[in-house]
C-alpha positions in Angstrom: -19.3 -7.9 -1.8 -16.6 -6.9 -4.3 -15.8 -3.8 -2.2 -15.3 -6.0 0.9 -13.0 -8.4 -0.9 -10.9 -5.5 -2.3 -10.8 -4.0 1.2 -9.6 -7.2 2.7 -6.8 -7.4 0.1 -5.7 -3.8 1.1 -5.6 -4.9 4.7 -3.5 -7.9 3.9 -1.1 -5.8 1.7 -0.8 -3.2 4.5 0.0 -5.9 7.0 2.5 -7.4 4.5 4.3 -4.0 4.2 4.2 -3.6 8.0 5.6 -7.0 9.1 7.3 -8.1 5.9 10.6 -6.3 6.5 10.9 -7.9 9.9 9.7 -11.5 9.1 8.8 -12.6 5.5 11.5 -10.6 3.7 13.7 -9.3 6.5 16.2 -6.4 6.3 19.8 -6.8 7.3 20.3 -7.5 11.0 21.5 -4.4 12.9 24.5 -5.8 14.8 26.3 -2.7 16.2 25.0 0.2 14.1 21.7 0.7 12.5 21.8 0.9 8.7 19.3 2.5 6.3 17.4 -0.7 5.9 16.6 -0.7 9.6 14.9 2.7 9.3 13.1 1.5 6.2 11.7 -1.3 8.2 10.6 1.1 10.9 8.8 3.4 8.5 7.2 0.5 6.6 5.8 -0.7 9.9 4.1 2.7 10.5 2.9 3.1 6.9 1.8 -0.5 6.7 -0.3 -0.3 9.9 -1.9 2.9 8.7 -2.7 1.2 5.3 -4.2 -1.8 7.2 -6.3 0.5 9.4 -7.6 2.4 6.3 -8.4 -0.9 4.8 -10.4 -1.8 7.9 -12.2 1.5 7.3 -13.0 0.4 3.8 -14.5 -2.8 5.2 -16.6 -1.1 7.8 -17.8 2.0 6.0 -20.4 1.9 3.3 -20.7 5.7 2.5 -19.5 6.2 -1.0 -17.8 9.6 -0.4 -15.9 8.3 2.5 -14.9 5.1 0.6 -13.7 7.4 -2.2 -11.5 9.4 0.2 -10.2 6.2 1.9 -9.3 4.8 -1.5 -7.3 7.9 -2.4 -5.5 7.7 0.9 -4.7 4.0 0.2 -3.2 5.0 -3.2 -1.0 7.6 -1.4 0.1 5.0 1.2 0.9 2.5 -1.6 3.1 5.1 -3.2 4.8 5.6 0.2 5.4 1.9 0.5 7.3 2.0 -2.8 9.1 5.3 -2.1 10.4 4.5 1.4 12.9 1.8 0.3 13.7 3.5 -3.1 13.8 7.2 -2.6 12.9 8.5 0.9 15.0 6.3 3.3 16.6 3.6 1.0 18.4 0.4 1.8 22.0 -0.6 2.1 24.3 0.4 -0.8 25.9 -2.9 -1.4 24.0 -5.0 -4.0 25.0 -8.2 -2.1 22.9 -7.3 0.9 19.7 -9.1 1.6 17.7 -5.8 1.9 18.8 -4.8 -1.7 18.1 -8.2 -3.3 14.9 -9.2 -1.5 13.4 -6.6 0.8 13.3 -3.6 -1.6 11.8 -5.6 -4.5 9.2 -7.2 -2.2 8.2 -3.8 -0.9 8.0 -2.4 -4.4 5.7 -5.2 -5.5 3.6 -4.8 -2.3 3.3 -1.1 -2.8 2.3 -1.4 -6.5 -0.3 -4.0 -5.6 -1.6 -1.7 -2.9 -1.9 1.1 -5.5 -3.7 -1.1 -8.0 -6.0 -2.5 -5.4 -6.8 1.0 -4.1 -7.4 2.2 -7.6 -9.9 -0.6 -8.2 -11.6 0.3 -4.9 -11.7 4.0 -6.0 -13.2 3.0 -9.4 -16.0 1.0 -7.6 -16.6 3.8 -5.1 -17.0 6.4 -7.9 -19.0 4.0 -10.0 -21.4 3.2 -7.1 -21.7 6.9 -6.3 -22.4 8.1 -9.9 -24.4 5.1 -11.0 -23.4 2.2 -13.3 -23.4 3.9 -16.6 -22.5 7.5 -15.6 -18.7 7.0 -16.0 -19.1 5.9 -19.6 -21.6 8.7 -20.4 -19.3 11.2 -18.9 -16.4 9.9 -21.0 -18.5 10.1 -24.2 -19.5 13.7 -23.5 -15.9 14.9 -23.4 
């Protein structure tokens, strides 16, 4: 049950990253020329849809090894959600623009929540695979 709830949260966060820059926290409108924030929205659409699809995989698949791999993929996708508006593509350079003051912070929060949720999913996948007390025993042995 807890795995399914976490997986649903990853789907919602993926969809938020995908459609957010176009609807909820939109980037600047591209009047005549397309700015950086337009391409950020394009890339977030792709990454967000992939994150949502991986989340659907987490809902449907019960194999622990596959859930572990999907959780690691979700962590990487969460990092991409953060990096696209901050380092990879970016947003407009003017601090007065909507994409700088609203879209970028919203995508950073969405990406960080995706990473945290995927890390919790990874923890549960590893815990289920090894057994309830195995992680604590392994930590004590080191």
